[in-house]
N, C-alpha and C positions, 0 to 999 in steps of 0.2 A: 652765238647766244644759244644756250640750251633751253628747251621748253620743259618746265617742271609740271608734274601732275599736282592737282589741288590736293592738299593734305589737311586733315582735320585734327587739330591738337586739342585735347581735353585737359582742363585744369582741375576738374573734379575727380577725386580718387574714390574708389569704391572698395569695400572691405574684402571682397572675394572675386567678383567678376570683373577683374581689371586686366589691362593690357600687359602681357608679359611673356607669352609663349612664342619661342622661336621655332621649336620643333622637337623631335625626339623619336624614340622607338622602344619596343620590347625586345628582350633577349631571353631565351630559354636554353639553359645549358645542362647537359647530363652530368650529374654529380653523385654517383653511387657511394654508399658507405657499407661497411660490414653489416649484414642483416637487412639491408634495404637497397635492392637493385633498381628500385623505381623512384629514386630520389633525384630531383632536379633543382637547379638554382634559377629563380625567376628574377630578372633585372628589368627595371624601367629607367630610361634615361630621358630627362627633360632638359632642353636647352633654354636658358632663361635670359631674357633681354635685360641686361643691367642698365641700359640707357633709358629705355621706355617702360620697363616693368616696375611694379611696386614691390618693395622688399617685404611687405606684409604677406604677400602670397607665399614666400618661402616659409614663413612661420606657420601659415595655415596648412600647408601641404606637408606635414611631418609624417603622416601615415595616409596612404591612398588605398582605396578599395577597388580592385579590378574584378572582372567577372568573366567566367569561362562558360561558353555555350558549345553545344554539339553542332557541327557544321551541317549535317544532313538535314536536320529539321529545326535548327535554332533552339533546341531545348536547353533550358537552364541546367547547369551542372553544379557550379559552386562559386562563392565569392572568396577572394584572397586579399588579405591585408598585407601591404608591402611597405615597410618602414623606410624612412629617409636614412641614408648612410653618410654621404658627404657631398660637398660641392667644390668645384675648382674652376678657375678661369681658363677659357680656351685661348691658347697662345697663338700669336701671329707667326706666319712663316718667317717674316723679318721684323723683329721687334721695333726696329727703327721706323717702320712704316705705320706705327700706331696712330689712329686718329680718334677724336672724341665721339664720333658718330657710331662707332662699333665697339661693343664690349659685351661678350657673351660668357655665361658661366654654365657649367655642366652639373646638373643635380642628379645624383645617383641613388636609386632605391633598390633594395634587394631583399629576398627571402628564399627559404628552401621549402619546396612542396613535394608531396608524394603523388605521382600519377599511377595509381594502382590499376592492375590489369582488369579488374572487374568493372571499373568505371570508365576507363579510357581505352577501350578496344573497339570502338565503332569504326568500320572501314573508312568512313568519310572524314574522320579526324575531328579536330576541335579548334576553336579560336578564342583568344583572350582579348578583352578590350578595356579601355578606360576613356571616359569622356571628360573634357575640361574646357572651360571658357576663361579667358579669351585670348585670341591672337592680338598682335599689336594693332592699335587703331590707326597707325601711320602707314600701313601697308599700301603699296601703290597699285598692285595688279588684281586684288580681289576685294570684294566688299567686306569690310571689317570695322563696323561702327561700334560706338559705345552702346551696350545693351540698355543702359539707363535712359538713353536718348532715342535710339532707334533699334529695338530688339530684332526687327526683321532683317537688319543688315549685319548683325553681329556674326562673328566667325570664331568658333572654337575648334578643337582638334580631337578626333577620335584616334587614339593609339591602338594599333591593330597588329595581331600576330596569329597566324594559323599554323598549327603543328599536327603531325600525324599521330595515329594511335600507337600505343606502346606494344601492342601485339598485332601481328599480321599473319593470317592463315595459321593461327595457333602457335606461331613462333615469336620470340622476343624481337621487337623492332626498336633499335636505339637510334636516336637522332638528337642533335643539338642544332638550334637555329643559327643562322649566320650572325656574327657579332663583330665587335671591334671596328665598326664603321667610323672612319675619321670624321671629325666635325669640319664644317666649312669655317675656316679660321680667318680668311682674308676677305677684303672687299674687292670689287671689280671696278675697272676704270672704263669709261665710255671710249669706244672706238679702239680699244686695245684687247688683244686676245687674253682670255682668262681660262685657267684650267685648275682642277682640284681632284684629288683622289677621293672618291666616294664609295670605294669597294669595301665589302665585308670579308670576313674570314669564316670558312666553314670547316669545323674540326673533323667532320666525317668525310671530307673530300667530295661532297656533293657539288653538282654543277649549279652555278648561280646565274640567273638571267635578270638583267636590270632593264626597267622601263620607266619612262617619265609618265606620270599619271596626275589627274586632278586631285588635290588634297581633299581629305574627308573633313566635313564639318561635324556638328553635334546635333542631337535631336531637338534640343532647346537652347536658348541663350542663357540659361541659368549657369551660375558659377560651376556647379556640379550637376550636370544634366543626369537624368535617370539613365541607368545602364541597361539600355534596351538591346535586343538582338538585331542582327543585320536585317535589311540593308541600312546603310548609313548615308546621310545626305552629303553631297559634295558642296564645296564652297562655290560662291558665285563670282565668276570672272568679271572684271570691269573692262570696258572697251578701251583699247583694241586687243586686250590680252585674252589668251585661251590656252588650252593644254598644248597646242601646237605653236603658240606664240607667247611664251611665258614672260619674256622681258623685252620683246620686240627687237631681238638681236639680229646680227647679220654675220654669221649664222646665229640662230637662236640657241637657247640652252638645250643641250642634249647630253646623253650618257652612252658610252660605248659598251661593248661586251665585257670589258675589263673593269667597269665601274668608274671610268674617267669622265668627269664632267668638263665640258668645254662650251665656251660662249664668247662671242665678241659683242658686248653691249652696244646698243644704238643710242638714240637720242634721249631716252628716259632715264632719270635717276631716282633713287629712293630705295625703299625696302621691297623686295619681291619674294613672294612665297612660292615654293615648288615642292613636289613630292616625288619620291622614287619608290617603285615597287620592286622588291627583290624576291624572285621566285626560286624555290629550291627544288632541284630535280635529282632523282637517283635512278640510274639505269633507264633513263628516258621517261620516268613517271614523276609527275609533280607531287611532292610530299609536304611542302610548306610554303608560306608566304609571309614576308614582313614588309611593313610600310614605314618609310622614314620621311618625315616632313622637315624642311629647313627654310631659312630665309637668307636671301643674298642682298647685300648692300652694294648698290651701284652709285658711283659718284664721279664727278669730274676730277681728273688728276692732272698734274703738270705734264707737259709734253715730254715724253722720253723716247730715246732711239735705241733700238736693239743693237747689240754688238755685231760685228761682221768677222767671219773666219774664212780665210783662204789658205790654200796649200800649194806646195810645190815639191817636186822630187829634188834630191840632192844635186842632180845634174842640171836642173833648170835654173834659169837666171831670174825668173820673176814668179810671183805667186799668182798663177793664172786659174787655179781650180777653186771655184767658190761654192759649188753644190756637190759635185761628184768627182771622184778621183780614183784612178786605178793604177796599182803598182805591182810589179812582178820582180821577185828576187830568186836567183839561182842558188843552189846549195853550196856554191863556192864563194858567195858574198860574205864578207866579214861582218861581225856584229856591229862595228862602227858605221858601216855603210848600208846596213839593212834598216834604213830610216827614211822619214820624210820630215819636212818642216812646215809648220803652220804659223800664220800671222793673224793676230786679233787686233781689231780697231773698234773704238766706240766713240761716236760723235758727242755723247754726253760729257766726255772728258774735256771738251772745248767749250762747254756751256757754263755761264756764270751761275745759273740756277742750281748747278750741281757742284759749285765751288771748284770748277775746272778740274774735276777728278772723277774717276769711276773705277770700281773694282770689277775685274773680269776674271772668271774662273773657268778652267777646262774640266770637262768630265767626258768619259768615253763609255759607250753602251754597245753590247753585241746586237746585231740585227739579223734575225733569222736563226739564231742558235742561242744556247744558254750556257755561257761560261763567264767567269770573272776575268774581265779584260783590263782592269784598272792598272795592271802592272806596266802597261805601255806608256802611261802618263809620266811626264817628267816631274821632278820634285825641285822647287815648288811648282804648283800648277795654277796659282793665283797671282795676278799682277795688278798693280795700281797704275792705271793710265792717267796721264795729266795733260794739261794744255800743251806743254812743250814736248811731251813724249806720249802721243796718243795711240801709238802702235807698239806691239811687242811680239816677239817670235818665240816659238817652242820647237824643240826637236823631239820627235816621237819615233822610237825605235821598236822593232819587232823581233821576237825570239826566232831562232832558226827552226824551231818546231812550231808549226801553225796550231791554232787552237783546235781546229777540226781538220780532217784530212781533205784537202782541196781548198779552193778559194773561199774566203770568208769576208764579210762586210762588217765594219764598225762605224758607229756614228761618233764623231768628235764634236762635242757641243761646247760652245762658248756662251756663258750667261753672265749677266751683270747683276747689280743689286738695286734695280729699279723698284719703285713701289707701285702697286701693292705686291706684285709678283715679279720675279726676275724675267727680263726679256732675253731671248736666246737666238742663236743661229747655229746651224748644223752643217758639217762637212761629212759626207758619206764617202768612205774609203774602201774600195774593193782590193783586198790583199791576196796575192797569189805567191806563196812561198814554196819552193821545191825543198822538201825535207832531206836530211842526210841520207845517202844511199844505204839500203839494207836488203839482205836476202832473208826471206821468210823461212821459218822452221818448217820441216815437212817429214812425213813418215816415209820410210823406205820399205817398211813391211807392208805387204798387201792386206786388204780386208780379209777377215777370217770368217769363213762359214763352214761349220762342221756338225755332223750328226754322229753321236756316239751311243753305242749300245750300253744299256744299264749294266753295271757291274764291271765295266772295263777298268783298266788301271788308270791312275791319275794322268790326265792329259796336260801337257805343258807347251807353251809357245813363247819364243823370245821376240819382243817387239822393239824396233829401233826407230828413233827419230833423229834427224840430222839438221844442223844449222851451220852452213859453210862459213858464216862470219864468226863462229865460235861464241855467239851470244848464249847467255844462260837461258835454259828452256824450262818452262813450267808445263806440267801435264795434268789434265783433269779427267777423271773417270766419271762418265755420265750414264748410269743405268737407265734402261728403257722404262716406260710407264709400268708401274706395278712390279718391277724386277727387284728382288731382294738378293743381292749377291751372296751374302753370308749363308742364307738358308738354301741357296742353290749350289753351294760348294765351290763358288767361283772366287778366286783371289787374284789381286794384282800386287806384285812386289817390285818396288823401285830398286834397280841395281846401280842408280846414280848416273852422272854424266861424265864421260871421258872424252876430253877434247871437244869435238863438234858433234858427238853422238850421245844420245840419251837412251839407256837400256831399261826395259821393263819386262818382268816375267809374269805371264798370265798362266794360272793353273786351274784345272777343273776336276773335281772328284765326282764321278757320275754314279755313285752307289746309293740306291734309293733306301737301303736300310740304315744309312747314316744321314743322308740329307733328304729333305721332304720335297717330293715332286708332285704332291697331290693337287696343288693349286695351278701349276703350269708345267709344261714340258719344253717350252722354247724360251730362250733368253737373248735379248738384244742389249748391247752395250756400245756406247760411243766413247772413243778416246779423243781428246783434244790436246794439241800441243801448240804452244805460243812462245815466241822468243821475247826477251827483254830488250827490244830495240830502243834507241835513244829517245825517240818521240812518243813511245808507248802506244802506237797505233795497233789496232787489233787486226791481224791477218792469220787466223788460226788454220791448222790443217787437221783433218779428221781421219780416224781409222774406225771402221765399222766391224763389230763382232756379232755374229749370229750363231748361237749354239743350240742344238736340239738333242734331247735324250730319247732314245728308242727304248720303251719299256717292255718287259716281258708280257706275254698274253695272259689274260685271266678271264674266266667266265663269270658272268653275273649270277647271283643266286636267283631262285624262283620261289614264288609264294602262291599257295592255293588253299582251298577249303574242300575237303571231300564231300561235305554235305551241301555247300552252297554253289560251288563251281564244278562239281563232279570231278574234282582233282585236275581240272584244266588250268595250267599256269598262265594261259594266254588271256584269261578273263581277269580284268583288273578292277571291275566295278560290279557290284551286285545290289539290286534294289528289292527289298522284301517288306512285307507287312506283318505286324503282330497286333493282337488286341490285349488290352489290359486284362490281367489275370491269366494270361498265357505265359509260357516260358520260351526263351530263345537260347538254344544250345547248339554249338557247332565247333568243329576243330579248325585250326589254322596251322598249316604245315609249311616249312621251308626246306629247300634242297639246294645243294651246291655240288656240281660234278667235280670241282677241284678238291673237294673234301676239306675246304677251309672252315674255320670256326665261324659259326653263325650265331647271331643274336636276334631273337624274335620278340617284338614288342607290339603293343596295341594301345591306342589312346582315342579318346573322344575329341572330336573337332569342336573346340571352344567349350568343352565341359569336362568334368572329371568323372571317371568311371565309378569311383567310390561314392560319389554323391547319389548315384542311382542304384547302388547295390550290385554293381556289375563286377564280375571277376574275370580277369584274363592274366594269369601269372606270366611274367617275363620268363623266357626259356632260352637256353644256350645249348648248342650241340655241335659236333664235328661232322659236317657234311649234311646232317639232317636235324630238324628241330620241329617240335610240335607243342601246341598249347591249346587248352580248352576254354572257349568263351561261354559264360553262363550268365543269363539275365532272367530272373523271375520278375516279370513286370507286374507290380502291385500298385494299388492305389496310394499307399503310403510313401512310395519313392518316385512318384512321377506326377507332374501337373500338366495335363494336355493343354490347358489354357495358355500356359507360358511356353511350352515346347512340346511338339509332337513329332518332330523329325530329328533323327539322330544319325550323325555320320561317324562311323568308326574307321580309323586308319590303322591298318596292320602293316608292319614293316619288318622285313627280314634283311639283315645287314651283314655284309662280309667286309670288315674293316681291319682285320688283323692279318692281311696278306703281306707278302714281302715288302711291297712298295707303299703300303699303308694307304692304298686307294680305297675310297669309300664306295663300295658297290652295294646296291640295294634293290629290292623289288617291293612293290606296294600293292596291297589289296584294300579296296575301299568298299565298305558295306553301308548302304543307306537303309535305315529302318524307319518306316512310317508306322507310328503307334496309333491304333484306332481305339475308340471307346469299347468297353467290355459289352458282351451280350447281356441282355436283361429282359426278363419276362415281366410284363406289367402286373402289379398286384391288383387284387380285386376287393372292392368294398361292398359289404351287404348291410342293409338297414332293415330292421324289423320292429314292429310294435310289440311291446311286452305287456300292454294293457288289453285284456280280453274284450273290454267294452269298446275299444277303438280298433277299427280294422284298417290296415294299410293296403291300398290297391296295388296291382302289379306295376303301375307306373309311379310308385312311391308317393302317392297322394293319399290324404286322409281328410275326413270331415268330422268335426266334433261339435257338440253343443256345449255352450258355456257351462262349466261345472265339471266336465269330464277332464281327466288328467291324461296328458300325452306322455307315454313312456316308450322310449326307443332304445334298442341296442344296436351298436355299430361294430361290425366285425371285419377286420382287415386280414387278408391271407396273401402270402407271397410264396411263389413256387421255386424261387432260386435258392439253391443250397450250397453252391460252390463259388469261391472257396469257403464261404460261410453264408448263412441266411442273412438277408438284408435286414437292416433296422427299419421298422415301419413306424409311421406317425400318422395319427388321425387328428385332423384339425377342423374346426368349424371356421370356414373362411368368409362366410357372409350370412347375414340374417336381415331380410328385407320384407316389407309389406306396405299396404296402403296406410298403415299406422306402424311405426317402428316397434317391433316386439320387445318386451321387457319382462324380466322376472323368470326367464328360462334358466336352466342349469345344464351345462355341458361339461363332461369330464373327458379331457383330452387323453389320448391313449398312445402308448409307445411300447414296442416290443420287437424282438428279433424273430422274424418268420411269421408272426401273427400279432395282432393288437386288438384290444376290446375296449370300446368306449360306450358311454351312456348319455342319453339326453332326456331331460324331464322338464315338463312345463304344464302348469295348470293356469290357464288364462283367467283373469278377473274382468269385472265390468269396465275397469279403467281402459281396456283396449278399445272400447267403442267411443267414437267421437263424432260430433257434427250430425247426430241423429242417424248414423249408419250403424246397423247392428249385424253386419256380416263382413268379416275381414278375411283377406287372403294373405298368406305368408309363404315365403320360400326360404328354407334353410339349406345352405350348401355346405357339404362336407367333402373333404379331400383326404385321400389316403396316398401317402408318398413313401417311396423307398429311398435308401441312401447309396445306391450303387453309383460309384464315382464316374463322373463324366457322361453318364447315361441314365440319369434319374428318370423314373417313370412313376405314374400314379393313376388313381381312379377317382372320379368325382361323382357324387350322388347329390341331386337336388330333391329335397322333400317339400312337396306343396301341401300346405295345411290350410283348410278353410274352417273358420270358427264362427258359428251362428249363435245368436242369443236364444234363450229358452222361449219356446212358443207359448204364450199365455192366452190361448183361444178360450173365450167364455161364452161362445154361442150355445153350447150345450150345458151350461152351468144352470141346473134346476134344483135348488135346495128343497128339502122336505118341508111340509107346512102343517103337519098334524102329528101329535104324540099323545100316548095314553099311558101316563106314568102310574099304572094301577098295580104294579108289582107282579104282573104275570110274565115279566121278562120279554115282552113283545112290544115293540114300539114304545119302549119306556123312556127314551131320551131323545133330545134334539141334537143332531150333529151334522156336519157337512160330509156325509158318507152315503155310500150306496153299496149294495151287495153285488160282488162280481158274479156275472152270470155263469162263468165257467167254474171258478174255484169256490164260490159261495162265500168268499171272504169279504169283509168290509173294506172298501177302498175310499180314500179321500177324494172329494169331488171339487174342492176349492181350486180356482184358477192358480196355475203355477206362478211362483215368483220368477222374475227376470230382471234385466238391467233397467227396464222402464218403470217397474213398480214391484212392491213386495207386500205380503200380508202383514197387517199391523194388529188386528184383533177384531172381536165381535162384542156387541153390546145388545142386551135384550131389555125391552121396556114393557110395562103393563099398559093397560089402556089409559091410565091416568098420567102416563109419561114418567113413571118412576122406574129407575134402573133396577132390574131384578137379577141381572147376571152380566158378567163380562169376562173375557178371557183373551189372552194374546197367543194362545196355542192353536195351531191348525187342527189338533186332535181333541178339541174341547168336546165335552158332553154336558148337556143341561137336562137334569131330571125334573125340573120345576118343583123343587122341594118346597112344600108349604104354600104353593101357589094355587089359587082357585082356578076352576075351569073357566075358559074364556079365550079371548084373542089377545095375543102378545105381538109386539113388533121387534124385529131385529135389524141391526145395522152392521154389515160386514165392511170393515175399513181396510183399504190398500193405500199404499203411499201416494198413489196417483188416481185412486178411484174408490167409489163406495157402492155397495149392493144393499138394497132394502127389501124387506118382505114381512109376511104375517105368519104366525104360528098359532095354531089352535091347540089348546090343552083341554083334554077331556078324560074324565075318569070312568067313562062308560065302558064296561067290560066287553060288551059285544063288538065294539069297534076297535079292532086291534091292528088293522093294516095301515101302513103308511099311506098318506094321501098327499096329493099335490094340489 
């Protein structure tokens, strides 16, 4: 009695997240077309459970969207839509073994994509995935529940393929993933051995390594989980199953290095999920990985018995060999006697459950070598065994020529037509056949080693090979590595085979004016002879040829510079310095004591002479040659920021000698270019307003109302190769209050420049009750000498004070006598200067805190008798009576009041206070 695992059957169908996935994998195949060397074909294969799956899922998955990530950091690269192409049923190995529990279809999706070198060249490679739910709910070895009932136990599948970059170390890297994995088409029977070919094919010949792994699940139990980057969750094994105990077999499910799955199921039956990882290696380095999931059906099967095969020699009476057998045949044995006999028996032919009959077939395989050995099988090689005739015999004969030289082993297999897979038995036969006698071909001419002087006459050798059996002989000429026989003047002419001897003439023309010996002077050749013996075994003989040409002597030319190397040809490298605006001029000479024709050339290392205005004409001469190097280093043909070191390579060549050998000598000149000399320009600043004095430290103090006028003069003393272009700029203007309203005229000139600065500050420069401001104006003078610009900077400090309105000594007059004597005739804010005698105004000065607005004079009754807004007013008191009058002097921020006495008395004529 078998113990079954508990299985959950769901009668509720869901539109998308339904039980149907058997397994599958991705394939990526290189498929270039004209104009697109980066085109690939991307395939997705899904195996669909026709028994447990819902057909609606086929209709929904007409186009799937896969996603590519970069392997190193899981960065998203792109999504790819892959359309459905076709589906087909997976066929059983033996259709007669079909059962209702197993029916699988293959759904094939495909599209073409371009893996461009810009996107797909990261050294770590890339991977493509697609997530889908769900696997069958009836799986026995993993948790795979209906997500509508228990989403935590649901199991989907992540289809995964890792592939390498399309460029490696700047070179195109072409790879196709393994493909053509055969599906698992049959079921397995408890307690019976099961095997299946699960190997893929690699078009690039890469090594494939197979490993059993835990299947991947999905990030969620949704029908179409989000396409997230790695890592991916693994499915949950149910007790007692695990990655090392997939079906609890004895032995359990495993895969060998050739991709062959084997298992002998134990007591459990049902559907079992497993996964195989296929890693792809090239030259020992892993370049890719694909994963393939599948499910295996294990069921109880009717009891079957494997066939039995036994053997005997023709001289034996009974079939006594049932596992291993050894036979030996001399080369005198006839074809009819170079044989063995095997007998097959199958107990199933005596069982009623098999209708008392069983088909048994023979096949033969090579063991330890790779040859087609099917020709030793008799025809026919299939027999129907019955209850009355349950054994059958076959005679197996061997050719007089063994498949390989020496003993070889074949496996003779008898297999029946049991379900689900044929049962079989093997007889291993070690066969030792002595082939027909044969004498090998051999050279009778000894190895040839010869040194020949150049110019000698054509050399010839007769080469003989002999086969005493008179077999036809084939000869192969094998030049040594890098040897080109035609360009070396070496020829081999077959003179044909006469009897048992093959004749060949070798000739060599050692004239270097006809053949080119510049690349090599020694030549090795191997001759190989082989006879056409009956069995075609290879026993070649070899003759070695080593030829050397002795060339005439020739002196190498020499190169030197009279100015740089003092004509010493032993100096091959010179290091010098030059500054911009200087010139570099020198001769380069070549000499050859053989008086051969010389060619003298010069070039810049990684740059063109013409780009820098350099001249060095190519020169030719017989025995002697010379050319002049000229470089006027100027700002317009050099940029020291990009390049300031220059290597010049001068080459004198003698390549027109008799043997066309390339003889040369080289002079290397390294030039370090430095910035040009430069004298800094000078900037002078002067005040052009006589009322404003500039101190020696370029500072000045002014009172509001004064105008600042400055001249700025720049002078440069460099004149070679021309005067520098000067520029005067105002680079900053700062102060405790930002200055405004000034005017600066920038200046530019070659050799000299003249600029001006003008500013008349107003009251708006004073803020927050502060009436003294300090300013700094910075001017810079710069020249334009390339790569060595210099300049001069002058900072002018300016202090601006408000007008001082001190009224402590403001004493207006208080008495006038307008009697017409021209003395003290009017009232005004004036006094007579003690020095000049001139009248000067004594009113307090206007400033930014207040200014004069006017004066009003009243009589003693308060009537206004005079007013004026002029500082220079004069009141003659016209028509006014003698007496006291009152005045009011108005400022915007202050008033002054006082008395004026008007008297017409002639004797009182002095101003009184």
